[in-house]
N, C-alpha and C positions, 0 to 999 in steps of 0.2 A: 503494500499499499505505499504510495506516493504521501509524504509528508505533507503536502497541499491539499491533499484528498480529505484531510480531516475534518469533519464535520463537527464541530463541539456540541452543536445543538443537538444532533442527531445520534453521538454518543452520550449525551444527557439523557434521552428517552431511553438509551438501551440501559444504564444504569441505574435510571428509575426502575426498569422493569428487574434489574436482578436486584436490587436492594430490597425490593416488594417480597421476591421470591426467598432470600434469606434471612430476613428481617422477622422474628416474632412478636408477640403482643406487648411485648416487655420491654424490646429492643430500643437503647437510647443512640441517637446519632452525635457523633462528634466529628467534627473537622478541622484538619490541619491546616493552619493559617498561611495563606490566605485564599488558594484555590480550593481545598478541599474544604475550609468551612461556608465558603458562597456555595458550593455544592449541597452542605448541609443544611442550610438556610432555604434554599429552593425545594429540596428531598423532603423537609421538614413540612412544607405547604404545602406541597403536591399531594403529598399524603395524608394529609388532612391528621397530622398528628398533634395532639396537645403538647403546651409549652414550647420552649426554647431548644432548639439544636446547641450540644456543646461547642466550644471553641476550645482547641489544645495547638500550644506553641512547644515546638520542639528545642528552641535555644538554651535552655536551662540545662540540658543534657547531653547537648552534640559533642560528639567527639571531637568536630575541629573549634571550639566554641573559643578558644583563644587568638585563632586567625576573624572569626566571624563576628564574634562577642554576639550582643542583645541586638536580634534585627526590628525592625519598627513593624514588623507584620503584626502585631497584638499579642495580648497576652492567653492565659490560660485562663477560660472561664465555664464552669460545668453546672451549669442550674441544676443540678438534680445529686441526689446521693449516688455516689461512683459503687458503695459496697453492696455486693450481691448484684450489681447492673449487666444485662447483656448489653454490650459497647458495641458501635458498629462504626471504626475508623473510617472516614472518607478522607480523599487525597486527589489531587488531579493527575499526578501523575508519579509512578513508581518507579524507581532506578535502581539505585544501589543497595537500598533498604534500610540505610543508615539514618534517616529521618524517622522511619517509622520504629526501630529502635529505641529512637531517643523519646515520641511522643509512648511508646507505653512504660518508659521508665518514668515521665511525667506524671503518667495517669495513674500508677501506683503511689505517686505522692500523694495522691486524694484518697486512694482507698484500694478496696481488694474487689474486683468485678467478679462476676460469674463467668464470664465469657467475652473475648475479646476477637473480632473479625475485621477483616479489612476489605474496601472496596474501592476500588480506583477507577476512574476513568480512560486513563492509559497505563499499558504494563509495556515498558519499551524496554523492557529486559536488562544485561548488565549487572545482575545482583552482586554483592560483594557480601553479604549475609543472607542465611538460610532464611528467607521472608519471602512469602508469598500471597498474593490477595485471593481471598474468598471469591469474589467476583472483580473481573477487569473489563468494562466493556468493550475494550479495544487492546492488542496488542502491534506493535511495531516496532522497528530495529531503526536503531539512528545512530549516526556516526558519534565516534566519543567527543566530537568537540561541537556537536548541538546541544542546545539544551532546547527543552519544551515546558511550556508553564501556561495555565490556563489565565486568561484574560477574561474581564465583565466589562460589557460597555455603562455607560450612565442608564440605559434603559435595563439592565439585567440580564442582556444577551451576551451568552457565551459566544467563545472562539481561542485558539491556538495561539502562540507568540513565539516562533521559533526564532533561535540565533545561534549564529556561531560563536563558539567562546574564545 
């Protein structure tokens, strides 16, 4: 699949379908700042779930914190009790797995969930850690020098931002 052919809105519809399949009655949505948080907010509305989706930051647990520092992506906000909850983490792009590792560490700082699943818009491969999404709307291959991130317009429409590093 050509990267230019990736339709973020079409993939969002596929993600919505997949999240509905892997979610239970008590599943709580938690999006990774910022792209994953956008997805979680919209899924929370489209699935007509009560309350607000959670938002989680990987900043404090990253293995490259010394180089990156605190990002401006936002802080963790979990508007529910994590203890015993079924958590579905959402992210825009799964790549090395390092962000997911950091997010899971952050999540456990707030309590001990009953289960944790992962759903992503795009899995681009290139894993450095043994992390696998429970659902991926698409799987693509990109060159190591390319980055892929979700963008959101003022109207809330999703698109992809592809850059050479």
